[in-house]
C-alpha positions in Angstrom: 118.5 -121.4 -92.9 119.5 -118.7 -90.5 116.3 -119.1 -88.6 117.2 -122.6 -87.6 120.3 -122.4 -85.4 121.7 -119.1 -84.1 125.4 -118.6 -84.8 125.8 -117.0 -81.4 124.2 -120.0 -79.6 122.3 -118.2 -77.0 124.4 -115.1 -76.9 121.5 -112.8 -77.7 120.6 -109.9 -75.5 118.4 -111.2 -72.7 117.7 -107.7 -71.5 115.3 -107.2 -74.4 113.3 -110.4 -73.6 110.2 -110.2 -71.4 110.5 -111.5 -67.9 109.2 -115.1 -67.5 109.0 -114.8 -63.7 105.6 -112.9 -63.9 103.8 -115.2 -66.3 104.4 -118.9 -66.0 102.9 -120.8 -68.9 102.8 -124.5 -69.4 103.3 -126.0 -72.9 102.5 -129.5 -74.0 104.9 -130.8 -76.6 103.6 -131.7 -80.0 106.3 -134.3 -80.3 109.1 -135.6 -78.1 112.1 -136.7 -80.2 114.0 -138.4 -77.4 116.6 -137.8 -74.8 120.4 -138.2 -74.7 123.2 -137.0 -72.5 120.7 -135.9 -69.9 118.8 -133.6 -72.3 115.3 -133.8 -73.8 114.5 -132.7 -77.3 110.9 -131.8 -78.1 108.7 -129.8 -80.4 106.3 -127.0 -79.2 103.9 -124.8 -80.9 104.0 -121.2 -79.7 101.8 -118.3 -80.8 102.8 -115.8 -78.1 106.3 -114.8 -79.3 107.1 -111.7 -81.4 107.3 -113.9 -84.5 103.7 -115.1 -84.2 102.6 -118.7 -84.5 105.6 -120.9 -85.0 107.0 -124.3 -84.2 109.9 -124.4 -81.8 112.5 -127.2 -81.2 113.5 -127.0 -77.6 116.0 -128.7 -75.4 116.6 -128.8 -71.7 117.6 -131.2 -68.9 115.4 -134.2 -68.6 114.4 -133.6 -65.0 114.2 -129.8 -65.3 111.5 -127.4 -66.3 113.7 -124.8 -68.2 114.0 -125.3 -71.9 115.8 -123.3 -74.5 114.7 -122.8 -78.1 117.3 -124.2 -80.5 115.2 -123.8 -83.7 112.1 -121.9 -84.7 110.2 -122.5 -87.9 106.9 -121.3 -89.4 103.8 -123.3 -88.3 103.4 -124.9 -91.7 103.9 -128.4 -93.2 107.2 -127.2 -94.6 108.2 -125.7 -91.2 107.4 -129.0 -89.5 109.7 -130.8 -91.9 112.5 -128.3 -91.1 111.8 -128.6 -87.4 112.0 -132.4 -87.5 115.3 -132.2 -89.3 116.7 -129.7 -86.8 115.5 -131.7 -83.9 117.0 -135.0 -85.2 120.3 -133.2 -85.8 120.4 -131.9 -82.2 119.4 -135.3 -80.8 122.1 -137.0 -82.8 124.7 -134.5 -81.6 123.6 -135.2 -78.0 123.9 -138.9 -78.6 127.5 -138.4 -79.8 128.3 -136.4 -76.7 126.7 -139.1 -74.6 128.8 -141.9 -76.2 132.0 -139.8 -75.6 133.3 -140.5 -79.1 133.7 -138.4 -82.2 131.5 -138.8 -85.3 132.1 -141.8 -87.5 133.9 -141.1 -90.7 131.9 -141.1 -93.9 
């Protein structure tokens, strides 16, 4: 599942990305999973990226308008299931950070 979470966590080359200052685009989330530790986790559908039509799990500060993609999946039923799982994992991690405690032992 290398297309879910990047191992470099945002360390990609931003020089190769198009500038967002010229074209501001509004997205309506398909689903908002929740918020924790001051961050919102939501699902968007995007057809404008180089990968074509896909589902993106995004996170960003609750009061802000800048969101980062943390997972991208194909815009299929199977992709939605993968996106839901990734989003719930990110949300749970944020909840753990918010509580200030480590994960419970299994």
